[in-house]
N, C-alpha and C positions, 0 to 999 in steps of 0.2 A: 657893259651894263653891270651895275653893282647888285649885290645880293638882295638888298631891300626892294629895289625896283623889280627884280625878277620874282620875288615872293608876291609882290602886289599883282603882277601880271597873271601869275598862276592861280591866285585866289580870288580875283575879282569876279569871275563867273562861277565860282564854286557853289555847290548846293549841299544842303545837309545830307549826310549819309544815313540811310535807313536800313538797318541790318535785316536780313531775312529771318523769319521766325524759325524756331527750332524744328529739326526734321520731323519729329513726331506731331508737332502742331500742323505743319504743312500736310503731313500724311492724313491727319484727321479731316482736313478740308477736302483733300483728294478723295478719301473714302466716302465722304458724304455724297459727292458727285457720282462716284462709281456705283454705290449701292442703289441710288435712285435709278440710274440707267439700267442696271441689272434687273431690277424689279420690273421696269417697263418692258424690257425684252422678254423676260420669262412670262410675263402676263400676255404679251402679244403672241408668243409662240405656244402658249397654253401649257400649264404645269402638267407633268406626267401623271397618268391615271393612278399609279401606285405610290405617289409621293407620301401620302399619310403613313403607309407601311414602311417605306424606306427610311423615314426619319426616326424610326424606332430601332433600326438595325445598327449595331455598334460599328461594323466595318464601314458602312456608308458614312456614318458620322465622323469616324476617324479620318477617312479619306477626304471628306469635305473640309474638315478642320485643317488637315495638312495643306490642301490647296489654298484655303483662305489665309492661313498663317504665313504661307510662303509668299503670297501676294502682298500682304501687309508688311512683312519683314523686308521684302525686296523694295517696296516703296519707300520705307524709312531709310534704307541703305542708299537708294538712288538719290534722295534729297540730301542726305548727308555728304555724298561725294561732290556736291556742287558748292559746299561751304568750306572755305579754307580753314585748316587747323584740325580737321577730324583725322583720326588715325585710319590708315588703310585697312585695319582689321575690320572696319565697318563693312567692307566688301563681303565678309563671310557671314554677315548677320542672317541671311536666308538659309544658311547651310543646315541648321537644326530642323526647322519645319520641313525643309525639302527632304531631309533624310527620313523624317517621320512619314511623310507622304509616300516616298518611294518604298519604305519598309512595309507600310500597310498594303500597298499594291503587291509587293513581293510575297507577303504572307498570304494574300488572297490567291495568288497563283499557286503557291504550295498546297493550300487547302483544296483548290480545285483539282490539282493533280492527284492528291491522295483520295479524294472522293470519287472522281470520275475517270481516273487514269489519263492516258495521253489525250483522249478526246476532250478532257476538261481544259486543255490548253490549245484548242483549235483557234486559228486566227483567220478572221474573215475581213474583207475590206469594209471600212467604215469611213467613207470619203466625206461625210458631213462634219466630222470632228473639227478639222482645221478651219473651214469657213464659219462654222458655228461659234468657235472660240473667238475668231476675229470679230464676228457680229456682236457678241456679248461684251468683248473687251475693247471695242472701237472707241467709245466715248471715254472710258478710263485711260486709254492710250493717248488720245488727243489731249486730254486734260493733263496727263503726266508730262507730255512733251512741252506744253505751254508753260507749266510750272517749273520744269527743269531749266528752261531757257532764261528764267529770271536769276539763276544761280551762276556761279563761275564754272566754265567748262574745263575743269582741272583734269578730269579723266573722261573725255566724251564717250569713248566706246564702252567703258565700264558703266557709266551713268545710264546710257540708253539701253544697255543690255539688262541692267537691273530694273529699269523702268519698264522694259518690254516683258520681263519676267513677272513683274507686279501686275501689269494689265492682263497678261495671258493667264496667270494664276487665278485671278478673279474671273476671267472669262471661262475657265474650266469649271470653277466653282458654280457659276451661274448656269453653265451648260447642263450640268447633271440634274438640275431641277426640271428640265423638260426633255432631255435626251435619255431614253430608257436603257441604254447600253451599260451593263454593270459587270460583265465578265472581266476579271482582274487583268488578264493578259491583253484584252482589247483596250481597256482603259490605259494600261501601261504603255502600249505601243502607240495607239492613235491619239489619246488625249494628252498623256504625259509627254509623248514625243512631240506633239504639236506645240505644246507650251515651250519646249526647248528650241524648236525650230524658230518660233516667233521671237524668242529672246535673242537667239543668235542673229537673226536678221536685223533686229533693232540695234544690236551692238555694232554690226557692220555699218549701219547708217549714222553712227555717232558723230562723225565729223561734219555731216551735212545738217544734223539737227542742232548740235551744240557747238558754238564757236564764239569768239569774243564779239563778233559782229551781232550775233543774236542777243547777247547781253545788252549791248548798246541800244538795240531796237526795243527790247522788252522793258528796259528800265532806264530811259534817258535821264542823264544828269545824276544818276545815283550809282553806287557801287554795291555789288552783292558780296558783302563780307559779314562775318560773324563778329 
């Protein structure tokens, strides 16, 4: 078979390639879905009675900003990992807001220790955290998975771990609008810990969620390239 005939066979069923939007554009679409779902869940669960007071407290606002910024940064990074050509440095994008969030919680633990002594760091079971974060982050997680499957599964475990971190970060952000637990150590262990458990579980599921077969199903006849 000559080269010209081979080229004809390969191109006769070819369809135009539609590049994926930039990661921040996709993140904006995902956030729109996520925020609506979070508002619905918070309203259904009833906002905490002291919410008006909490939103005037600097520590609460910093911790909430850290959780929200971590979720957004992880979402942008997750979408970027499914587009060929992006530097692997994008994996580290959530590191700064994550450090801010962790630092705010750590500072709160130190303040509680100074003010109340060892009793200020008492740790009690708070079994509602993990299922509540899952509840708030469920729709963002599903939307994230669907959108990631339209990209190239170049780093499936990293992509799903970042996607899980994004959904869980927003889940924790929404949780604190109706869950009254504010002790820094409790938040650090139960809420921050739950976020990382969920991100790790999402990463483990990477190969099942993202693979080349999923790309073909999600975007038949087109290629997910930038």
